[in-house]
C-alpha positions as CSV (number, residue, x, y, z in Angstrom):
1,M,-31.2,-23.0,-48.2
2,S,-31.6,-20.9,-45.1
3,R,-30.8,-17.7,-47.0
4,L,-33.4,-18.6,-49.7
5,R,-36.0,-19.1,-46.9
6,M,-35.1,-15.7,-45.4
7,W,-35.5,-14.0,-48.8
8,A,-38.8,-15.7,-49.5
9,S,-40.1,-14.6,-46.0
10,G,-39.0,-11.0,-46.6
11,I,-40.7,-10.8,-50.0
12,L,-43.9,-12.3,-48.6
13,G,-43.8,-9.8,-45.8
14,V,-43.4,-6.9,-48.1
15,L,-46.2,-8.1,-50.3
16,L,-48.4,-8.4,-47.2
17,L,-47.6,-4.8,-46.2
18,V,-48.5,-3.6,-49.7
19,V,-51.9,-5.3,-49.6
20,V,-52.6,-4.2,-46.1
21,F,-51.8,-0.5,-46.7
22,Q,-54.1,-0.5,-49.7
23,N,-57.0,-1.3,-47.4
24,L,-57.2,1.5,-44.8
25,E,-60.9,2.1,-44.8
26,T,-63.1,1.2,-41.8
27,T,-65.2,-1.9,-41.8
28,N,-67.9,-3.3,-39.5
29,I,-67.0,-6.7,-37.9
30,R,-69.9,-8.6,-36.4
31,V,-69.4,-11.8,-34.3
32,L,-72.6,-13.2,-32.7
33,L,-73.9,-10.3,-30.5
34,W,-70.9,-8.0,-30.7
35,S,-70.1,-5.5,-33.4
36,W,-66.9,-3.4,-33.9
37,N,-65.9,-0.7,-36.4
38,L,-62.3,-1.3,-37.1
39,P,-59.9,-0.3,-39.9
40,L,-59.5,-3.1,-42.4
41,L,-55.7,-2.8,-41.8
42,V,-56.1,-3.9,-38.2
43,V,-58.4,-6.8,-39.2
44,M,-56.0,-8.0,-41.9
45,V,-52.9,-7.8,-39.6
46,A,-54.8,-9.6,-36.8
47,F,-55.9,-12.5,-39.1
48,A,-52.4,-12.7,-40.7
49,S,-50.8,-13.0,-37.3
50,L,-53.4,-15.6,-36.2
51,G,-52.7,-17.6,-39.3
52,A,-48.9,-17.5,-38.7
53,L,-49.4,-18.6,-35.1
54,V,-51.6,-21.5,-36.1
55,G,-49.1,-22.5,-38.8
56,A,-46.2,-22.4,-36.3
57,L,-48.2,-24.5,-33.8
58,V,-49.0,-27.1,-36.5
59,A,-45.4,-27.2,-37.6
60,L,-44.2,-27.6,-34.0
61,A,-46.8,-30.4,-33.4
62,L,-45.6,-32.2,-36.6
63,I,-41.9,-31.9,-35.5
64,A,-42.7,-33.2,-32.0
65,R,-44.6,-36.1,-33.5
66,R,-41.8,-37.0,-35.9
67,G,-39.3,-36.8,-33.0
68,N,-41.2,-39.4,-30.9
69,R,-41.3,-42.1,-33.6
70,P,-38.9,-45.0,-33.5
71,P,-36.4,-45.2,-36.4
72,A,-37.6,-47.4,-39.3
């Protein structure tokens, strides 16, 4: 099962790279009063990393919560 998970992660990583490198143009990002001109590649990688971090934190929280429950 671990090998399957590793392959799936690798395939998803390659697909993410293909999508990211097809989007190299610059885009304007506006948040409240700030504005930045960034390559879309940077924006996509930043949000993909943020999503992975949030997913990992949620998974860790669920594992910790499950570990604290008494056996049924």
